C-alpha positions in Angstrom: -81.6 -57.5 -99.6 -84.5 -56.6 -97.3 -84.6 -59.7 -95.1 -87.7 -58.7 -93.2 -89.7 -58.2 -96.5 -88.3 -61.5 -97.9 -89.3 -63.3 -94.7 -92.8 -62.0 -94.8 -93.1 -63.1 -98.4 -91.8 -66.5 -97.7 -94.1 -67.0 -94.7 -97.2 -66.0 -96.7 -96.2 -68.3 -99.6 -95.6 -71.1 -97.1 -99.0 -70.7 -95.4 -101.0 -70.4 -98.6 -99.1 -73.1 -100.6 -99.5 -70.8 -103.6 -97.6 -67.9 -105.1 -100.8 -66.6 -106.6 -102.8 -66.5 -103.4 -99.9 -65.1 -101.5 -99.5 -62.3 -104.0 -103.2 -61.5 -103.7 -102.9 -61.4 -99.9 -99.8 -59.1 -100.0 -101.1 -57.0 -102.8 -97.9 -57.6 -104.9 -97.4 -59.0 -108.4 -96.7 -62.7 -108.5 -93.5 -62.1 -110.4 -92.2 -59.9 -107.5 -92.8 -62.8 -105.0 -91.0 -65.3 -107.3 -88.0 -63.0 -107.8 -87.8 -62.2 -104.1 -87.9 -65.8 -103.0 -85.4 -66.9 -105.5 -83.0 -64.2 -104.3 -83.7 -65.1 -100.7 -83.0 -68.8 -101.2 -79.7 -67.9 -103.0 -78.7 -65.6 -100.1 -79.5 -68.3 -97.5 -77.8 -71.0 -99.6 -80.7 -73.4 -99.3 -84.0 -74.2 -101.0 -87.0 -73.3 -98.9 -89.9 -74.3 -101.2 -90.4 -77.0 -103.9 -92.5 -75.6 -106.7 -94.7 -77.6 -109.1 -97.4 -76.7 -111.5 -100.0 -77.8 -108.9 -98.7 -77.0 -105.5 -95.9 -75.4 -103.5 -94.4 -77.6 -100.8 -91.9 -76.7 -98.1 -88.5 -78.5 -97.9 -87.2 -79.7 -94.6 -85.2 -76.6 -94.3 -88.3 -74.5 -95.3 -90.3 -76.1 -92.5 -87.7 -75.4 -89.9 -87.1 -71.8 -91.2 -90.8 -71.0 -91.2 -91.2 -71.6 -87.5 -88.3 -69.3 -86.8 -89.6 -66.6 -89.2 -93.0 -66.5 -87.7 -91.6 -66.0 -84.2 -89.0 -63.4 -85.4 -91.5 -61.4 -87.3 -93.9 -61.2 -84.4 -91.1 -60.2 -82.0 -90.0 -57.5 -84.5 -93.5 -56.2 -84.6 -93.8 -56.1 -80.9 -90.4 -54.4 -80.5 -91.4 -51.8 -83.0 -94.7 -51.1 -81.3 -93.0 -50.9 -77.9 -90.3 -48.5 -78.8 -92.1 -46.4 -81.3 -95.2 -46.3 -79.1 -97.5 -46.9 -82.1 -100.7 -48.9 -82.2 -100.9 -52.4 -83.8 -101.3 -52.4 -87.5 -101.6 -54.6 -90.5 -104.2 -56.9 -92.0 -106.1 -59.2 -89.6 -108.1 -62.1 -91.0 -110.8 -63.4 -88.7 -113.4 -66.1 -89.3 -116.5 -65.8 -87.3 -119.4 -68.0 -86.3 -122.4 -66.4 -88.1 -124.9 -65.8 -85.3 -122.1 -64.8 -82.7 -120.8 -62.3 -85.3 -124.2 -60.7 -86.0 -125.3 -60.6 -82.4 -122.2 -59.8 -80.4 -119.1 -58.9 -82.6 -120.2 -56.9 -85.6 -122.4 -54.4 -83.7 -119.3 -53.5 -81.6 -116.8 -53.4 -84.5 -117.0 -49.6 -84.9 -115.5 -49.3 -81.4 -112.6 -51.7 -82.3 -111.9 -49.8 -85.6 -111.8 -46.5 -83.8 -109.5 -47.9 -81.2 -107.1 -49.5 -83.7 -107.5 -47.5 -87.0 -104.3 -49.0 -88.5 -105.7 -52.6 -88.4 -107.3 -53.7 -91.6 -110.0 -56.3 -90.8 -110.9 -59.0 -93.2 -113.9 -61.0 -92.0 -115.4 -64.3 -93.1 -118.3 -66.3 -91.8 -118.3 -70.1 -91.4 -119.7 -72.8 -89.1 -117.1 -75.4 -90.0 -113.5 -76.4 -89.5 -111.2 -73.8 -90.9 -107.5 -74.6 -91.6 -106.1 -71.4 -90.4 -102.7 -71.9 -92.0 -103.9 -73.2 -95.3 -106.6 -70.5 -95.7 -104.5 -67.6 -94.4 -106.7 -66.9 -91.3 -105.2 -65.4 -88.2 -107.9 -66.5 -85.7 -111.4 -67.8 -85.4 -114.3 -67.2 -83.1 -116.2 -70.4 -82.4 -118.9 -71.8 -80.1 -119.0 -75.2 -78.5 -116.3 -77.6 -77.2 -113.5 -77.7 -79.7 -111.2 -80.7 -80.0 -108.7 -79.5 -82.6 -105.3 -79.9 -80.8 -103.6 -77.8 -83.5 -105.3 -74.7 -82.1 -105.0 -72.8 -78.8 -107.0 -69.9 -77.6 -109.0 -68.2 -75.0 -112.4 -68.8 -73.7 -114.3 -65.6 -73.8 -117.9 -66.6 -72.7 -120.2 -69.3 -71.5 -123.6 -68.6 -73.0 -126.8 -69.9 -71.2 -128.8 -72.3 -73.3 -132.5 -73.3 -73.3 -134.7 -76.1 -74.5 -137.6 -74.8 -76.6 -140.6 -75.7 -78.8 -143.3 -73.8 -80.5 -146.7 -73.4 -78.7 -148.3 -75.3 -81.6 -146.0 -78.3 -81.2 -146.7 -78.3 -77.4 -150.5 -78.2 -78.0 -150.2 -81.3 -80.2 -147.7 -83.3 -78.2 -147.9 -81.9 -74.6 -145.2 -80.3 -72.6 -142.5 -82.6 -71.2 -142.2 -82.4 -67.4 -139.3 -85.0 -67.0 -136.5 -86.2 -69.1 -138.3 -89.6 -69.4 -141.1 -87.7 -71.2 -138.8 -86.8 -74.0 -139.1 -90.3 -75.5 -142.7 -89.4 -76.4 -141.5 -86.3 -78.3 -139.8 -85.3 -81.5 -136.7 -83.2 -82.0 -135.2 -81.0 -84.6 -131.8 -82.6 -84.6 -128.7 -80.6 -85.4 -126.2 -82.8 -87.3 -122.5 -82.5 -87.1 -120.8 -81.9 -90.5 -117.7 -83.7 -89.2 -119.4 -87.0 -88.0 -122.7 -86.9 -89.8 -124.5 -87.7 -86.5 -127.0 -85.7 -84.6 -125.9 -84.0 -81.5 -127.7 -85.4 -78.4 -129.8 -83.1 -76.2 -127.9 -82.2 -73.0 -129.4 -81.4 -69.6 -127.8 -80.5 -66.2 -129.1 -82.9 -63.5 -127.7 -82.4 -60.0 -124.5 -80.8 -61.4 -123.9 -83.5 -64.0 -124.5 -83.4 -67.8 -127.0 -86.0 -68.9 -127.3 -86.8 -72.7 -130.6 -87.8 -74.2 -131.1 -88.8 -77.8 -134.6 -87.5 -78.7 -136.2 -89.2 -81.8 -135.9 -86.8 -84.7 -138.7 -85.4 -86.9 -136.1 -83.6 -89.0 -132.3 -83.2 -89.2 -130.6 -80.0 -90.1 -127.1 -78.7 -90.9 -127.6 -75.0 -90.6 -128.2 -72.7 -87.6 -130.8 -70.6 -89.3 -133.0 -73.5 -90.4 -132.5 -75.1 -87.0 -134.5 -72.3 -85.2 -136.9 -71.9 -88.2 -137.8 -75.6 -88.1 -138.6 -75.4 -84.3 -140.7 -72.3 -84.8 -142.6 -74.1 -87.6 -143.6 -76.7 -85.0 -141.4 -79.6 -86.1 -140.0 -80.4 -82.7 -137.9 -79.6 -79.6 -134.5 -78.0 -79.9 -131.7 -76.6 -77.8 -130.0 -73.3 -78.5 -128.2 -70.5 -76.7 -130.7 -68.2 -75.1 -129.6 -65.1 -76.9 -130.7 -66.5 -80.2 -134.3 -67.1 -79.1 -134.9 -64.3 -76.7 -137.0 -62.4 -79.2 -139.1 -65.4 -80.5 -139.8 -66.3 -76.9 -140.9 -62.7 -76.1 -143.1 -62.8 -79.3 -144.7 -66.0 -78.2 -143.3 -68.0 -81.1 -141.4 -70.3 -78.8 -141.7 -71.5 -75.2 -139.0 -72.8 -72.9 -139.5 -76.3 -71.5 -137.7 -78.2 -68.8 -136.1 -75.1 -67.3 -135.2 -77.1 -64.2 -132.9 -79.2 -66.4 -131.3 -76.4 -68.4 -128.6 -77.4 -70.9 -125.0 -76.7 -69.9 -123.7 -73.3 -71.0 -122.1 -73.1 -74.5 -118.5 -72.0 -74.4 -117.3 -69.4 -76.9 -113.6 -69.2 -77.7 -111.1 -67.3 -79.9 -108.6 -69.7 -81.4 -105.3 -69.4 -83.3 -102.6 -71.8 -84.4 -100.4 -73.1 -81.5 -97.2 -73.0 -83.6 -97.6 -69.3 -84.3 -96.4 -66.5 -82.0 -99.4 -64.3 -81.4 -98.9 -61.0 -83.3 -99.9 -57.8 -81.5 -102.9 -57.2 -83.8 -104.2 -60.6 -83.0 -103.6 -60.1 -79.3 -105.6 -56.9 -79.1 -108.4 -58.4 -81.1 -108.6 -61.4 -78.7 -108.6 -59.0 -75.7 -111.3 -56.9 -77.3 -113.6 -59.9 -78.1 -113.2 -61.0 -74.5 -114.2 -57.5 -73.4 -117.3 -57.5 -75.7 -118.5 -60.9 -74.4 -117.7 -59.9 -70.8 -120.3 -57.1 -71.0 -122.9 -59.8 -71.0 
């Protein structure tokens, strides 16, 4: 029996909770996965997964064995790369924040692909919580402060932010000069999908972050309509500077309250804390840090 192959199959079925999805990921017939796992369990002398018509669930032995398999497979890959002096290889699944992807990551991808030609990238775009294990994702690139304790990662950037409004809005409502003036203004409020509540505006005052809840003219859930609503004159909004550099240059938006700029927005690459980082993930994380480090 090819133990390494069997371990890879078991790990993928465990993570996807599905023979069908695991077979699609691995490019193998479902019957092959079923046969291999049955043989593997018989060889180990224990049942790793409980199968039902709806879901695949790990047994207690399966949960314990999974953690060991993930670490062993990553160490085997590292050992192979070290002694054979070959570049990282294999499929790498990455989920990206949409605007970060289009502005920073994707334009530089030809460089990554040329540097690591044996890595097959599979990219998805989301601005939501992604269950990396359940959805078979290796790592995510996200903006903002992230509180999910099941993920660890590396901060790769702190992006400057600005408070803006359209010239038309400012002609109608005046330009705020102090934070107290904001109560006479309207905001385009960005709503958290997790809590359903609008994020407050944030300002740096004497080194401290001050939160201000600005009355909302409109609430939005998407980054594209967030900026579009402000350009349409519906209110003030806060956003990383890179996203509005062109509209500001074109005169579609104007920065306000620059003396109380919002705190920088952190950008991080995250991955599951219970998974040993595979070489292909490590080189991607290092490369993303390099891209954002160029400014």
